[in-house]
ZARO-681025 format. One record per residue (C-alpha): residue in three letters; x, z negated, y. Coordinates in steps of 0.02 Angstrom, whole numbers, plus 50000, padded with zeros to 5 digits. Example, Ala and Ser with C-alpha at 12.3 -4.5 7.8 and 13.67 -1.06 7.14 Angstrom:
BEGIN
ala506154961049775/ser506844964349947/
end
This chain:
BEGIN
met553654797058066/val554974783558043/leu556134787157899/thr556124770557808/leu557004765557649/glu555344765857558/thr554874783457611/met556614789857569/glu556474782557393/ser554744789857369/ala555314806957425/his556774806757305/ile555674801357161/gln554484815757192/his555964827557200/cys556624821257033/ile554964823256945/ser554614840657014/his556314848356970/arg557394848956815/leu558254832356792/ile559994839856782/arg559834846956957/thr559244830157020/leu560744821856940/lys561904834257027/tyr561014830857192/phe561404812357176/his563204815457121/ile562904807356950/pro564374812756840/arg563874824756700/cys564884815456572/met566054800756558/asp567874801756507/ser567934811956347/his568904798456257/his567684784456295/ser565824781356280/ile564934772656422/phe565084756756320/thr566984756956327/thr566884750956510/val565834735456494/asp567074721556533/ala567034712556699/asp568464722656779/glu567704739356735/gln565984733856794/gln566784728856957/thr567644745956968/ala565984754556938/gln565164744157075/ser566604747957195/arg566444766357158/ser564574765157192/leu564884757157361/glu566204770357397/leu564934784057362/gln563614775357467/asn564774773857616/lys565364791857604/glu564714802857745/thr563794818257690/ser562964832857774/thr561304828457695/val560314813157738/cys560104808857552/arg561944810157505/gly562724793857448/tyr561074784957436/ser561034771857295/leu559424773857193/gly558244759257171/phe557244752657022/lys555764764457044/ala556884779757053/phe557804775356894/ser556164771556805/ser555504788656853/leu557114797256802/leu557024789056633/gln555244795156611/val555784813456626/cys557434811556530/lys557554824956395/ser559204822256302/met560514809656253/asn561734817456378/glu560514815156522/leu560134797456465/gln561994793056469/gln562144799956645/ile560684789456705/his561424774356616/ala563084777056705/arg562194777656875/ile561254761456834/leu562914753156794/met563614758956961/ser562054753157055/gly562244735356992/leu560564735456901/glu561284733156727/gln560434716156711/asn558724722656765/ile557704718456611/val556414732056638/leu557694745956660/val558754739756515/thr557204738656404/lys556824756856444/leu558624761856412/val558644752656245/thr556984761056199/phe557644778556239/tyr559284775456148/gly558274770055997/thr557234785856009/trp558784797256010/asp559714788555869/gly560834778555987/trp560464762155902/lys562254756055922/asn562184759056110/ala560494750356114/arg561224735056027/asn562734734356143/met561584734156295/phe560464721256216/asp561924709756174/arg562524709956357/met560854704556428/arg560864686656491/lys558974685556490/arg557854693256357/asn555984694556344/val554834700256203/tyr554864718356265/leu556764719356259/trp556784711556086/asn555474724156030/ala556484738556101/val558054734156002/ile557054729855845/arg556184746755862/ala557884755555874/tyr558424747955707/ser556734751455629/arg556804769855678/lys558524771155598/gly557844763755435/leu559004748555447/trp557674737355374/gln558744722355333/glu559474721855510/thr557704724055580/leu557124708355489/glu558684698755540/leu558314702855724/tyr556514697455700/tyr557024680455634/glu558374678955769/met557044682355902/gln555954668455833/gly557464656855830/ser557774660356015/gly556044653856058/ile555254670756100/glu553514672856027/pro553264689655938/asn551874700855999/lys550864713655902/phe552234726855904/thr553574714655845/phe552514710655694/ile552224729255661/phe554104732855658/ala554414717655546/ile553044722755422/arg553734740455416/ala555444733255374/cys554674723355230/ala553884739455167/gly555564748355178/leu556444734355083/leu554974732254961/ala555104713855011/leu553364708154960/glu553644689454981/lys554364691455157/gly552914703055198/lys551674689755143/glu552584676655246/ile552494687355404/his550674691655365/asp550294672955368/gln551094671855540/ile550034686655599/val548444678155540/gly548864663455654/thr549014674655807/gly547364683955785/phe548224700955779/glu547604703955602/ser545944710655667/asp546834724855758/val546514740955662/tyr548294747355686/met549004730855622/gly547844731655472/asn548444749155431/val550264743755436/leu549904728855322/ile548984740055197/asp550464752055197/met551694737755165/tyr550684730655020/thr550444747654937/lys552294751854951/cys552724735054873/gly551524738954730/ser550354724554776/leu548734734454774/gly547654719054757/asn548274712454926/ala548134729955002/arg546324731554947/gln545934713855006/met546624718255178/phe545634734455181/asp544004725755133/lys544274712655271/met544424725655409/ser542884725955520/arg543354742855589/arg544264756455492/asp544934772955551/val545534788055452/val547274780155440/ser546544764555356/trp545654774755224/thr547154786155199/ala548374771555181/val547414763255040/ile547004779954954/ala548844784654961/gly549304767454894/tyr548204769554741/ala548824787254712/gln550664782554730/asn550464768154607/gly549674779254474/leu547884773154498/ala547174790454525/thr545384786354474/glu545284772054601/ala546024783354735/leu544684796554706/met543284783554703/leu543884777254872/phe543944795154939/asn542114797054891/gln541714780754983/met542664787255135/gln541584802755141/arg540004792255130/ser540644781555275/asp540644796755392/thr542514795155420/lys543224812655417/pro544824814655315/asn546364822355392/ser547724832755312/val548684817055260/thr547134810555170/ile546934827055079/val548764827055026/ser548544809454953/val546954814754862/leu547844829954791/ser549234818954724/ala547894808654633/phe547164824554555/ala548934829654508/tyr549144812954419/leu547534815254321/ala548084832954273/ser546254838454262/leu546084857054297/gln544194856254320/gln544344842654454/ala545814851954532/asp544744867454558/gln543364856754637/ile544504848854767/his545254866054803/ser543514872454844/tyr543214857354958/ile544854861155050/ile544344879255078/ile542624873855145/thr543364860755262/gly544704872555329/phe546234862855272/glu546944877055167/ser547984884255310/asp548884867555335/val550644869255264/ser550684851355196/val549004853555109/gly549544870455039/thr551134862454973/ala550134848254894/leu548984861054812/val550504869754736/asp551124852954672/met549414848154602/tyr549154864354506/ala550924863454439/lys550644845654376/cys548994851054298/gly549994864054200/asn549194878954290/ile550764887054355/glu549844903554388/ser548664895154513/ala550134885954591/his551054902354615/arg549484910754685/val549264896954816/phe551124897954859/asp551024916854885/lys549474915254998/met550214901755111/pro550324908755288/gln551804897455322/arg553044889855202/asn554314876555237/leu555724869955129/ile554544857255051/ser553384871454998/trp554824880554913/thr555384864354833/ala553624860854766/met553544878054685/ile555314876254614/ser554884859054543/gly553234865954475/tyr554144879054374/ala555354866054308/gln553994853554260/asn553094866854159/gly554634872354063/tyr555024887554171/gly556784881954211/glu557504899154236/glu556084903754356/ala556394887654453/leu558224891254479/ser557864909654514/leu556664904454653/phe557994893254726/his559224907954730/arg557844918854807/met557574906054943/his559434905454977/val559584924554983/ala558084925455100/gly559104916055229/leu558254899255212/lys559664886655215/pro559294872455095/asp559374855455176/ser559824839155092/val558014836355035/asn557934853654955/ile559624851254872/val559064834354805/asn557524842454727/val558444857054647/leu559764845154578/ser558334835554501/val557754851754419/cys559494854654347/gly559534836754284/asp557824837954203/leu558304854454121/gly560004847854069/ser560704863454153/ser562494858054178/glu563134875354227/gln561824877954363/gly562134860154420/lys563984863754441/trp563584879454542/ile562484869354660/his563814855754667/asp565064868954728/tyr563784874954858/ile563584856954919/ile565464855254943/gln565544871755039/ser564044866855148/gly564774849855190/leu563264840655119/glu564274830254996/ser564414815755119/asp562524814255129/val562104798555030/ser560494805854957/val561414821454898/gly562814810754825/asn561524800254733/ser560674815954666/leu562324822954605/val562614806754510/thr560854807854436/met561024826354391/his562684824454301/ala562044808854211/lys560484817954152/cys561584832354091/gly562564819753989/asn564134821054098/leu564294802354118/gln566144802654161/val565844814954303/ala564344804854361/arg565344788554361/gly566784797054453/leu565584802954590/phe564774785754599/asp566454777054621/lys566934789354760/leu565334787154862/ser565864780855034/ile564144773255062/thr563124766554918/asn561344760554927/val560134754154798/val559714772054749/ser561554775354707/trp561624760354591/asn559934764854515/ala560534782554478/met562064776654381/ile561154762454290/ala559764774454240/gly561074787254185/tyr561864774754066/thr560164769354000/gln559524787053973/asn561104791953879/gly561004777153760/his562374766853843/ala561284751653869/glu562724739153872/glu563604749054010/ala561964749354107/leu561844730254098/lys563674728354149/leu563374739254302/phe561834729054345/tyr562914713254349/gln564184722254459/met562754727254575/gln562314708954596/leu564134704254628/ala564194717954762/asp562734708954847/met561644724354828/lys559844719054807/pro558974728154663/ser557324737054682/ser555864738654563/val556644755054502/thr558234745554457/met557254733154354/val556334746954260/ser558024754154205/val558724737054160/leu557194733054056/ser557374749853969/ala559174745153925/cys558584728453852/ala557254737853752/his558564750153688/leu559654735753627/gly558164726353557/asp558914711253648/leu557444699453672/gln558494685653752/gln559214697453882/gly557464704253910/lys556774686753941/trp558184682954064/thr557804699154156/his555964694454160/ser556404677854243/tyr557474687054370/ile556024698954406/ile554864684254442/lys556184676754558/cys556314693354653/gly554434695354666/phe554334711654568/glu553164705654432/ser551594711854521/asn552304729454530/val551324739954405/phe552844749954350/val553904734354322/gly552454726254229/thr552314741754120/ala554194741554086/leu554074723154035/ile552684727453912/asp553754741653843/met555274730253826/tyr554344716353735/ser553514729253622/lys555174737253575/cys555924720053544/gly554484716853423/asn553614703253524/met551864710353538/glu551134693253578/leu552104692153743/ala551774710553778/met549894707953761/lys549964692053865/leu550764701854007/phe549534716053986/asp548044704353998/ala548774695654152/met549024711854250/asn547744713854390/val548114732254406/lys548354743154252/asn548664761754266/val548634774854129/val550494772154098/thr550204753454069/trp548824756953942/ser549904770253858/ala551384758253846/met550314745053762/ile549574757653641/ala551314764253602/gly551914746453571/tyr550614743353438/ala550934760453360/gln552824757653355/asn552594740453277/gly551484747353139/asp549844739953202/ala548854756153206/asn547154747553207/glu547564737853366/ala548224753953446/phe546584762853411/thr545544747853471/leu546524747553633/phe546254766253655/ser544374763353642/lys544464749153770/met545464760453886/gln544054773253889/phe542754759653926/ser543844753254070/gln543654770254157/val545504774254144/thr545634792254086/pro546914794653946/asn548264807353988/leu549594816953893/val550694801453874/thr549234791553802/met548924804753670/val550764806153626/ser550834787053611/leu549234785753508/leu549474799653380/pro550954791153292/ala549774776653255/phe548734787853142/ala550324793853059/cys550684775453018/leu548934773652946/ala549084790152853/asp547264791852905/pro546904810052944/glu545064806552979/gln545384795453130/gly546754807353182/lys545514821953174/arg544324812753291/val545694810353419/his546194828553393/glu544414833553438/tyr544504822653595/ile546134831353642/val545334848553622/arg543834843253729/ser545004836553863/gly545994852653870/leu547614843853824/glu547984853553664/ser548994866953753/asp550274854353812/val551854855853708/ser552124836953695/val550344834053633/gly550464848853515/thr552094841853447/ala551314824553423/leu549884832653326/val551114841953215/asp552034825653184/met550424816053148/tyr549744828553022/ala551454830152938/lys551604811252919/cys549834810552850/gly550404822952717/asn549354837352784/ile550814849252802/lys549734864952803/val548774859452959/ala550414853953038/ala551164871153006/arg549614879753076/leu549694869453236/phe551564872853249/asp551244891653239/lys549954890253380/ile551174882253502/ser551774896953607/lys553184888253701/arg554054877053576/asp555434865553633/val556764857253527/val555624842153496/thr554274853453423/trp555504861753304/asn556194844653256/ala554444838153215/met554064852653099/ile555784852253014/ala555584833452986/gly553814836252922/tyr554404848552790/ala555864837352740/gln554774821652727/asn553444830552624/gly554624837052491/his554814854552563/ala556674853352593/ala556984871952569/lys555684876152702/ala556494863452818/leu558164872652802/thr557324889652826/leu556474883352984/phe558124876453048/his558874893953038/glu557324901353122/met557524888853262/gln559284894953298/leu558724913153291/ala557364908853419/gly558734903453540/val558304884853536/gln559874874353526/pro559754860453397/asn560144842953459/ser560664826853375/val558864823353321/thr558794840453236/met560324835553136/thr559504819453079/cys557994829653023/val558884843752933/leu560284833952847/pro559034824152738/ala558394841052677/cys560164845452622/ala560294828252542/his558654830552448/leu559204847352377/ala561004841752352/ala561424857252455/leu563214852452490/gln563754869752549/glu562334870452676/gly562714852552725/lys564524856852759/arg563994871652866/ile562894860052969/his564324847652977/asp565404861453054/tyr564024864953182/ile563974846353226/ile565854846053258/arg565824862153362/asn564444855053472/gly565184837653491/leu563744828753405/gln564784818853280/ser564994804153400/asp563124800653390/val562964786153268/ser561294792453198/val562044809653163/ala563584801953083/thr562454790952975/ala561414806052922/leu563034814952873/ile563564799852769/asp561874799952681/met562014818652649/tyr563754817552572/val563234802252470/lys561714811352397/cys562724827252368/gly563924816952262/asn565424816452379/ile565614797752406/asn567414798852467/val567004810252614/ala565544798752654/arg566734783952664/glu567924793552778/leu566494797452897/phe565944779352892/glu567684773352940/asn567724785653086/ile566154778453168/leu566774768353316/glu565184758353343/lys564324756053176/asp562534749853175/val561574741353036/val560904758152974/ser562684764952952/trp563194749752849/asn561604750352745/thr561824768952708/met563604766652645/ile563164751152542/ala561674760252465/gly562794775352431/tyr564024764952330/gly562574757352234/met561854774552190/his563554780152127/gly563754764452020/asn565194757952128/ser564434740652140/lys566094731952178/asp566354742952330/ala564554740152383/leu564734721152377/glu566434721652461/leu565704732052602/ser564274719652622/arg565554705752640/gln566484715852773/met564854718352865/gln564584699552872/leu566254697952964/thr565644709453105/tyr564364706053241/ile563094716553145/lys561814705653058/pro561134711352890/asn559284715552891/his558004716152750/ile558554733852704/thr560364727952683/phe559794716052548/val558774729652462/cys560374740152454/val561444725552389/leu560164720352258/ser559984738452201/ala561884739652183/cys561884723852077/ser560494731351971/his561464747351935/ala562954737251873/gly562014723051785/leu562714709851904/val561324697351876/ser562184681651942/glu562764690652100/gly561014697452124/trp560274679952114/lys561554673752240/tyr561114687152368/phe559244684952339/glu559374666352374/cys560534667652525/met559404680352608/ser558144667152662/arg559354652352663/asp560744659752771/tyr559904674152864/cys558094668052883/ile557464684152804/thr555884681352703/pro555954691552543/arg554784706452546/met553964715752403/glu555424727752385/his556634713052360/tyr555554706252220/ala555474723652142/cys557394724552147/met557544707652060/val556314713051924/asp557314729151901/leu558964719251895/leu558314707251762/gly557404720851665/arg558884732851655/ala559954718451594/gly558714716051450/arg558044699551518/leu556244705651510/asp555414688751483/glu556364681651632/ala555814696551735/tyr553994693851685/asn554084675151726/phe554864679751894/ile553364690851931/lys552144676851886/lys553004664952010/met553014677352155/pro552204670652315/leu551544688352347/glu550294698152243/pro551414710452146/asp551204728552195/ala551484744452096/gly553334744252137/val553584727452051/trp552564731751896/gly553374749051892/ser555104740951885/leu554544730551735/leu553784745851648/gly555404755751675/ala556404741651596/cys555194741151448/arg555514759851426/ile557404756951419/his557264742351296/cys555744748851199/asn554694733251232/val552934739251192/gln552034722751220/leu552674719551397/gly552514738051435/glu550664737651393/leu550454722151501/gly551334730151648/val550424746751635/lys548754737751635/his549104731551811/leu549774748551863/phe548194757451805/glu547194745551916/leu548334747952067/glu548664766652055/pro547484774351926/asp547914792151978/asn549804790751959/ala550224801351805/gly551994794451800/tyr551424777651729/tyr550454786151589/val551994796351546/leu553094780751542/leu551874771951424/ser551804787651317/asn553714787751309/ile553744769451257/tyr552514773151116/ala553514788651066/ala555144778951059/ala554264766250946/gly553594780350836/arg551774776250879/trp551214794350887/asp549364790550880/asp549524780151038/val550534794251116/ala549114806251081/lys547834794051155/val548834792451317/arg549024811251332/thr547144813151306/met546854800551445/ile547974810751560/lys547004826551519/asp545284818451535/arg545694811051704/gly546344827551770/leu548084820751802/lys549624831751801/lys551294826451733/ile552744830651849/pro553864842751753/gly555724839451745/cys556644850651868/ser558504852451899/leu559294860652053/ile561004868052083/glu561714876152241/ile562714892152222/asn563304901952375/tyr562124892652493/lys560624896452382/ile559654883352283/his559224888052103/ala557864878052013/phe557664876251825/leu556264869051717/ala556404864551533/asp556474880051420/asp556504890751578/arg556854909351551/ser556304915751721/his558024916251799/pro558804933751820/gln560354927951724/ser559364919351588/glu560234928451445/lys561964923351505/ile561364905351532/tyr560714903651354/ala562254912251285/met563334899351375/leu562254885351304/ser562444892251129/thr564334892951148/leu564394875251218/asp563274868751077/lys564494875450945/gln566004868151037/met565144851251056/lys564714850450872/glu566524854250828/leu566994838850932/gly565724828050838/tyr564154829750943/leu562524825750852/ala560884828850940/ser559924812550975/thr558184818450931/asp557474801150971/phe557404807151151/val556174820951104/leu554504812751139/his553474824651034/asp552964823150851/val553804839150790/lys555114844050661/glu556944839150689/glu557544857150707/leu556284860550842/lys556774844250926/glu558584850050934/asn558064866551012/met556994857351139/leu558464846251188/cys559614861251209/ser558474869251338/his558184854051450/ser558254858451636/glu559904849351671/arg560804859051535/leu560144875651600/ala560754871151775/ile562474866051708/ala562634882351609/phe562164892551763/gly563454882951865/leu564794886751736/ile564464905451735/ser564324906451925/thr565864896851983/gly567724897751952/pro568714886451836/gly568984868751901/thr567524869352023/pro566464853552012/ile564664856351954/arg563334846952054/ile561594845051981/thr560054836152047/lys558614831251935/asn556934824551993/leu556714813151840/arg557824801351742/val559144811051647/cys558774812551461/gly559844801651347/asp560394816151237/cys560824826751390/his561884812151451/ile562874812551289/ala562984831551290/thr563604832151472/lys565044820551427/phe565564832951291/ile565354847851409/ser566444839651545/lys567834837751417/ile567654855551348/val567634864551517/met568834852251600/arg567734850451753/glu566894836151842/ile565014837051824/ile564024826651948/val562204823451905/arg561004814652022/asp559404809451936/ala557914799752005/tyr558854783151989/arg560714785452015/phe562264796452005/his563234800651847/his565004807051869/phe565544815451706/lys567394818651683/asp568524820351531/gly567114815451414/leu566664799451507/cys565274794551630/ser565454783351782/cys563904773451733/gly564824765351588/glu563264768051482/tyr562304755751591/trp560884765851663/
end
């Protein structure tokens, strides 16, 4: 046989394929590696190419003992070598030989080289080869585009795609596939649609693989309508087609639609694969339905998918999200194989169900067992620490990351930023963010979300602007955080601008962005725009419905919230935990326990009652409806209470007049090991304020300082309110001045405080200072100012503020403003003017307005107007005993005892109960309560002895009992005795015998202080040389040296 060139090449090819490639490379003298200081692409200029060619010729001409030595391989040989290449090192050796053989411009070989470089992460090498090719065809373009696509360099992938088109090369099916994948990676919906239009023109759309890629792109971009349209158009569908659209629905929160499609898939005789099952399980996890979860688990066992590690992991995740952590743990234990994702799912499951310690313990167990956490596992456990707010554990993991060298990983860096931000360590988070060598959209999202979640909405918006200046394109996640910041600020204009930007970026069709827009407009008070958006949304998930329901509930439109809840059920969207938590506050607004009970029954039937957030919302709803016993019973049933649950019950007690129980529960909360937060402080401080429990309030103030909560403006405002209502206006003002960023509530609280204490000049001065700031007065501000004017008789100033409210601030007067004006005029004795003012009101006067007139008639003994006012009050609130008592007092003051008797008979016949006068005083952290003529106190003898002594001393100073204030038709002597044992005097006497000389006495009374007691307290303050501070139902009286701060105007 003649040994031809062709037979030699064929023989060598067979030899290469039948032996390990490295031996073949040695046989042909291909160098194992290039110079250690250079890659093969450091010798690409003309001189070096020439040197390589010369060396090749030198090798070819070299005599060898073997017939094959020095032979230069041809195209077929290199093609075959590339087919059996197994590593980057071998690829580089083949590449070097191709360079030496002079075939570096062979488009087929270069295309294969570019393809293999792309496969082994050598995308830079691939691009260098591509750039040096003089001629390029569609296959070479596809090879380099594929290399960028595999690396996840989506923007560069699209740039290459457009560059290819610009060069005149027509894309083929695979080019389009890579371009569509890039659009999915960038969430670039509009570009994806544009390329889809090009695909339609080529006829590739009918290809099943192309259809699957298009569905995947549309679902990832949140455009489920387009995804479903593409799916429905497909004449042939495979398991990937079904799985893609099912996964799309599941990932976008449309679990019901995902499961309906899965049922259709089964009827179509297309068998699901493990990926389909994982997507279906994520839908069940979203629905959080245990019954359905058990059904799909049975299906998995029957179909044999249970042994699949990804399916087992998804089962763990599903059970965890359904709240059945026991089943999740059982599946985890039975898994024949576990990977890091399995461990992560179980760790996350513990965390999501409030088992934070178990989650972190499992992470340590995994680490001790020798499983080295990778970046994905670290990212997940950092998320657990962030969700738990476990700063210490987070720092430990941060140290581990540094030791393991994972800190440079961009996903780990982003997760560290997120974790520290969620733990409230914003400075640490920002420091890490600024140090990131590579930032992506996730990095920016983490920091923006961190600012938003920690209440720093303005910083979040600033960072968003910086993101745009850095030419970093935001994602839908970015926009959700930015919208949340706008909602937090209540900045409608900023929200509208952001909405316009969202439309420009093509994010509006994203269901999560649409939901965030609804939430933003709702929180900015524009329910009309929120509803318009809601109606326009093609796809609404359970979160969207819940956001809309919450919007109506938050804006006080409970009826619309309930109507929407009914529509939601008819639309086949199953309400979840968030829906219930959003809906229940609506019934609290209605104070309608009957509707609330019906929803409670639905919750029980749905198996949602055991969830702590739903249980807490039920506690809150019943408490706000005034049914505190049911609220307490539900609270006791919640086995795993979090800080929100405790806060709800404490607030419930405080709001329903059970301030002492609120304080007791606060102490129980601490004994249970639950750390109070800023919200707890805003719940418990009003209880101290209600009881005038200054000592307890100071103790809580110390706790706030120790735990660094004083910087929270809501906590600082609650402290101001507490000190104001405990009679310490000076400390309240100091706290007010220390607030760096005062909000309208802070200003209103301080203005109202001055008004209550009769310091009307300070109240008005503070309101003027407020007008000089960027804080705009609201309707409550004017209630506070008008009330301050009323307490001081500043009629002309009151009129001025009432008129400027609508003229200068566009605030339409509400019922409470009219009530304040009636009170202002009535207290000043201008009763006819007050009555005429009522007659001219554009609103139908409510009980508050007529009650203000009746109170003024009581002060000025105007029987005629009093009778007129009480007639309206009996119609509006026939069961309010207070109005009957006021009328009785007016008759008594006028000496009309027969009428007094008639009114008291009416009270008795109607089964009404008069609220008895009660005075409170705090001694050594304990509240002591006294009623009139009370002898139940353990120190009763000493109290009455003190009163007797004080009575003698007062009479020596000229005190005469004002028996006109005894509203009973009895003898004068008995009247004097009755006055002496009024509740406020008993409380004062107890304070005097229980505290040291010079200690101020602080009393709180639930009714207006009696006129004679007012006179007597002035005498007592002079005798004992102490300040006596009395807070009655209307205002504060500071008695000192025989004088009262009210100046006898009260």
